[in-house]
C-alpha positions in Angstrom: 92.0 48.4 210.0 90.8 45.1 210.7 88.2 46.9 213.0 87.0 49.0 210.4 86.3 45.9 207.8 84.7 44.0 210.9 82.5 46.9 211.7 81.4 47.2 207.9 80.5 43.6 207.6 78.5 44.0 210.8 76.9 46.9 209.4 76.3 45.4 206.1 74.8 42.1 207.8 72.4 44.4 209.8 71.3 45.7 206.5 70.8 42.6 204.6 68.9 41.1 207.9 66.5 44.0 208.0 65.9 43.6 204.0 65.3 39.8 204.2 63.2 40.1 207.2 60.9 43.0 205.1 60.6 40.7 202.5 59.6 37.5 204.7 57.0 39.8 206.3 55.6 40.9 202.6 55.6 37.3 201.8 53.8 36.2 204.8 51.1 39.2 204.4 50.5 38.1 200.7 49.8 34.6 201.9 47.1 36.1 203.9 46.0 37.8 201.4 45.8 35.0 198.8 43.5 33.3 201.4 41.2 36.5 201.7 40.8 36.3 198.0 40.0 32.5 198.2 37.4 33.4 200.5 36.0 35.7 198.5 35.7 33.3 195.8 33.9 30.9 198.5 31.4 33.5 199.3 30.4 33.7 195.5 30.1 29.8 195.3 27.9 29.7 198.2 26.0 32.5 197.1 25.3 31.1 194.0 24.4 27.5 195.4 22.1 29.4 197.9 20.3 31.3 195.1 20.1 28.4 193.0 19.2 25.5 195.6 17.9 27.8 198.7 19.7 25.6 201.2 20.1 27.4 204.6 23.6 25.7 205.1 24.9 27.9 201.8 23.2 30.9 203.4 25.2 30.2 206.7 28.4 29.6 204.9 28.0 32.8 202.9 27.6 34.7 206.2 30.8 33.0 207.7 32.9 33.7 204.9 31.7 37.4 204.9 32.5 37.6 208.6 36.0 36.1 207.7 36.7 39.0 205.3 35.6 41.5 207.6 38.0 40.2 210.2 40.9 40.3 207.8 40.2 43.6 206.4 40.0 44.9 209.8 42.8 43.3 211.3 45.3 44.1 208.4 44.1 47.5 207.3 47.7 49.2 207.6 49.3 46.5 205.5 46.5 46.4 202.9 46.7 50.1 202.6 50.4 50.0 202.1 49.9 47.6 199.0 47.1 48.7 197.5 46.3 52.2 198.8 43.8 53.9 201.2 41.3 54.9 198.2 41.4 51.1 196.9 41.0 49.9 200.5 37.9 52.3 201.0 36.4 51.1 197.7 37.1 47.3 198.8 35.5 47.6 202.1 32.4 49.5 200.4 32.0 46.9 198.2 32.1 44.2 200.4 29.8 46.0 202.7 27.4 46.6 199.6 27.8 42.8 198.8 26.7 42.0 202.3 23.6 44.4 202.3 22.4 43.3 198.9 22.6 39.4 199.8 21.1 40.1 202.9 18.3 42.4 201.6 17.2 39.6 198.7 17.2 36.9 201.3 15.1 38.9 203.6 12.6 40.2 201.1 
């Protein structure tokens, strides 16, 4: 009888550990996603600064932040799709690429 209770306790411990581990992984990803959203705000800030002041440093910062967002989206595609869905992910990446294309177009023309 003691063996059955011990086995049951071990099984419940493993299930609990897996659940806590999954929650921890989700929190880690959400922290990265929060950083991603902050990068988007930085892109908008530097874009505004560039369009108002035409400083090359602001343009370089926009390009740097855009590259960071591209890397994040590419590296974390699976997790992002899990949270927001593939359709929304495609829309997000298309908007981002469109933003870069529009920004680059206005700067070069």
